[in-house]
C-alpha positions as CSV (number, residue, x, y, z in Angstrom):
1,M,13.4,24.9,-5.5
2,K,9.0,25.3,-6.1
3,Q,9.3,22.6,-9.2
4,I,11.2,20.1,-6.6
5,L,8.6,20.8,-4.0
6,F,6.1,20.4,-6.8
7,I,7.3,17.1,-8.0
8,A,8.1,15.7,-4.8
9,R,3.8,16.4,-3.5
10,I,3.1,14.5,-7.4
11,F,5.6,11.5,-6.5
12,S,3.6,11.5,-2.4
13,T,0.4,11.8,-4.2
14,V,0.9,9.1,-6.4
15,F,2.1,7.0,-4.7
16,R,-0.3,6.9,-1.6
17,P,0.2,3.8,-0.1
18,S,-4.1,3.0,-0.6
19,Y,-3.4,3.1,-4.7
20,Y,-1.0,-0.2,-4.1
21,P,-3.5,-3.2,-3.7
22,T,-5.9,-1.5,-7.0
23,V,-2.7,-1.0,-9.2
24,G,-0.9,-4.4,-8.2
25,T,-4.5,-6.4,-8.4
26,F,-4.5,-4.9,-11.7
27,I,-0.8,-6.1,-12.7
28,L,-1.6,-9.3,-11.7
29,L,-4.8,-9.3,-13.5
30,C,-3.1,-8.1,-16.6
31,F,0.4,-10.3,-16.4
32,T,-0.4,-13.5,-15.0
33,Y,-2.3,-16.2,-16.0
34,L,-5.1,-14.6,-14.7
35,S,-5.3,-12.5,-17.4
36,L,-7.0,-15.5,-18.4
37,F,-10.5,-14.6,-16.6
38,P,-13.3,-12.7,-18.4
39,W,-12.8,-8.8,-18.2
40,V,-16.4,-8.8,-16.2
41,F,-14.6,-10.7,-13.7
42,K,-11.5,-8.9,-14.0
43,L,-13.4,-5.1,-13.7
44,W,-15.4,-7.0,-11.1
45,I,-12.5,-7.9,-9.2
46,L,-11.0,-4.1,-9.7
47,A,-13.9,-2.8,-8.1
48,L,-14.3,-4.5,-5.0
49,V,-10.5,-4.0,-3.8
50,Y,-10.4,-0.5,-4.9
51,T,-13.2,0.1,-3.2
52,F,-12.6,-1.3,-0.2
53,T,-9.0,-0.2,0.4
54,F,-9.8,3.3,-1.0
55,C,-13.3,4.5,-1.2
56,L,-14.6,3.1,2.2
57,P,-10.9,4.3,3.9
58,A,-11.1,7.5,3.1
59,I,-14.8,8.2,3.5
60,G,-14.2,7.0,7.1
61,I,-11.6,8.9,7.8
62,Y,-13.3,11.8,6.5
63,I,-16.1,11.6,8.7
64,Y,-13.9,11.2,11.8
65,R,-11.9,14.4,10.8
66,R,-14.9,16.7,10.0
67,L,-17.1,15.1,13.2
68,N,-13.9,16.0,15.1
69,G,-13.6,19.8,13.5
70,W,-9.6,18.6,12.1
71,S,-7.9,19.8,9.3
72,T,-5.9,17.3,6.8
73,Y,-3.0,18.8,8.4
74,E,-4.0,17.2,12.1
75,L,-4.8,13.6,11.0
76,R,-0.6,14.1,10.5
77,K,0.3,14.6,14.4
78,R,0.5,11.0,15.1
79,H,-1.5,10.1,18.1
80,K,-4.3,11.1,16.0
81,R,-3.9,8.5,13.5
82,A,-4.7,5.9,15.5
83,V,-8.4,5.6,14.1
84,P,-7.8,6.5,10.7
85,Y,-5.1,3.6,11.0
86,I,-7.9,1.2,12.1
87,V,-10.9,1.9,10.0
88,S,-8.5,1.6,7.0
89,I,-8.0,-1.9,8.3
90,C,-11.4,-3.1,9.4
91,C,-12.1,-2.4,5.9
92,Y,-9.0,-4.6,4.2
93,L,-10.2,-7.7,6.6
94,C,-13.9,-7.4,5.5
95,L,-12.3,-7.3,2.4
96,M,-10.1,-10.6,2.7
97,H,-13.5,-12.1,4.2
98,I,-15.4,-11.2,1.1
99,F,-12.4,-12.9,-1.2
100,H,-12.0,-15.7,1.4
101,I,-16.0,-16.5,0.9
102,T,-16.0,-16.3,-2.7
103,H,-13.1,-18.5,-3.3
104,I,-11.1,-15.9,-5.1
105,P,-7.5,-16.9,-6.4
106,H,-4.6,-16.9,-3.4
107,F,-2.2,-14.1,-5.5
108,L,-4.6,-11.5,-5.4
109,M,-5.7,-11.9,-2.0
110,A,-2.0,-12.3,-1.1
111,I,-2.0,-8.5,-2.8
112,V,-4.6,-7.4,-0.2
113,G,-3.1,-9.3,3.3
114,I,0.4,-7.8,2.2
115,S,-1.1,-4.1,2.2
116,L,-3.0,-5.8,5.4
117,L,0.0,-6.7,7.0
118,I,2.1,-3.4,6.1
119,Q,-0.2,-1.5,7.8
120,C,-1.0,-3.3,11.2
121,T,3.0,-3.1,11.4
122,C,3.0,0.5,10.9
123,V,0.8,1.1,13.5
124,T,2.5,-0.8,15.5
125,I,6.0,0.8,15.1
126,N,4.0,4.2,15.0
127,L,3.4,3.9,19.1
128,W,7.1,4.3,19.7
129,W,8.6,5.3,16.5
130,K,7.1,7.7,13.8
131,V,7.8,5.7,10.2
132,S,6.9,6.3,6.6
133,T,3.9,4.3,5.1
134,H,4.5,6.0,2.1
135,S,7.5,4.2,2.0
136,A,6.4,1.1,3.3
137,G,4.1,1.0,0.5
138,S,7.2,0.9,-2.0
139,G,8.8,-1.2,-0.4
140,G,6.0,-3.8,-0.4
141,V,6.3,-3.8,-3.8
142,I,9.5,-4.6,-4.0
143,G,9.4,-8.1,-1.5
144,A,6.4,-8.5,-3.4
145,I,8.3,-9.4,-6.7
146,I,11.0,-10.8,-4.8
147,A,8.8,-13.0,-3.7
148,Y,6.6,-13.6,-7.0
149,A,9.7,-14.4,-9.4
150,A,10.6,-17.2,-6.9
151,I,7.4,-18.5,-6.8
152,F,6.4,-17.7,-10.3
153,G,10.0,-18.5,-11.8
154,F,10.5,-15.6,-13.6
155,N,13.0,-12.7,-14.6
156,P,12.4,-10.0,-12.0
157,I,15.5,-7.2,-13.2
158,W,13.1,-5.3,-14.9
159,W,10.4,-4.5,-12.2
160,L,12.4,-4.7,-9.4
161,S,14.7,-2.3,-11.1
162,L,11.4,0.2,-11.9
163,A,10.3,-0.7,-7.9
164,I,13.3,0.6,-6.6
165,L,13.1,4.0,-8.6
166,V,9.7,4.7,-7.9
167,S,10.4,3.5,-4.0
168,G,13.6,6.3,-4.6
169,C,11.7,9.1,-5.4
170,V,8.8,8.0,-3.0
171,M,11.5,8.1,-0.6
172,T,13.1,11.0,-1.7
173,S,9.8,13.0,-1.9
174,R,8.9,12.1,1.4
175,M,12.1,14.1,2.8
176,I,11.3,16.6,0.7
177,L,8.2,17.8,1.9
178,R,9.3,17.5,5.4
179,Q,7.2,14.6,6.3
180,H,10.4,12.4,7.3
181,T,13.8,11.5,8.3
182,L,16.0,9.5,6.6
183,W,16.1,6.5,9.3
184,Q,12.1,6.9,8.8
185,V,11.8,6.1,5.5
186,L,14.7,3.9,5.4
187,G,13.1,2.3,7.8
188,G,9.9,2.0,6.0
189,T,11.0,0.8,3.4
190,L,12.8,-2.6,5.1
191,I,9.3,-2.8,6.8
192,G,7.4,-3.2,3.1
193,I,10.5,-4.9,1.9
194,V,10.0,-7.6,4.6
195,C,6.0,-8.1,5.0
196,G,6.1,-8.5,1.0
197,I,8.0,-11.1,1.5
198,V,6.1,-12.9,4.1
199,G,3.0,-11.7,3.2
200,T,3.2,-13.3,-0.5
201,I,4.7,-16.6,1.1
202,L,2.2,-17.1,4.1
203,M,-1.1,-15.9,1.6
């Protein structure tokens, strides 16, 4: 049982929603026409995405938590998550603005846009019903792969199989850790898939 809990914690940590924009950007820069850009430009983009989607939100949330004297566990309570979500959303909006004024390629902006859409949707739904943002993040990858496959015209079967497998592991880990129920992880995954498809098309 301890080994299962340990593995579940690893999946929960490695596949945090805040990592997906950086990983998605890295994949686009390596496996699409964007790989033709100079490596300095690609490193600059990755640094920007990592800073605004992970570092700055983490710092902001840490400061907010310290000011309130809360432990990490306290932030798991639904009514205390509003400000951390707002901090994260503001950072994403700043990054979107930077991408817009610097004319960053459409598909790179879509990755950040999908993550932002997922966050906004989860924040809204969490006002009434707790939903798994971990599952939503993994579902967003599935949705984005489906949309990108349609746009670029490639066979997504291997990428899609891997994304579904990872999503299933993430959902299972959240239930094993008793952070969410079955319906909460399924709901989160469905939200992610829809946001992934819609976000890619609209962006």
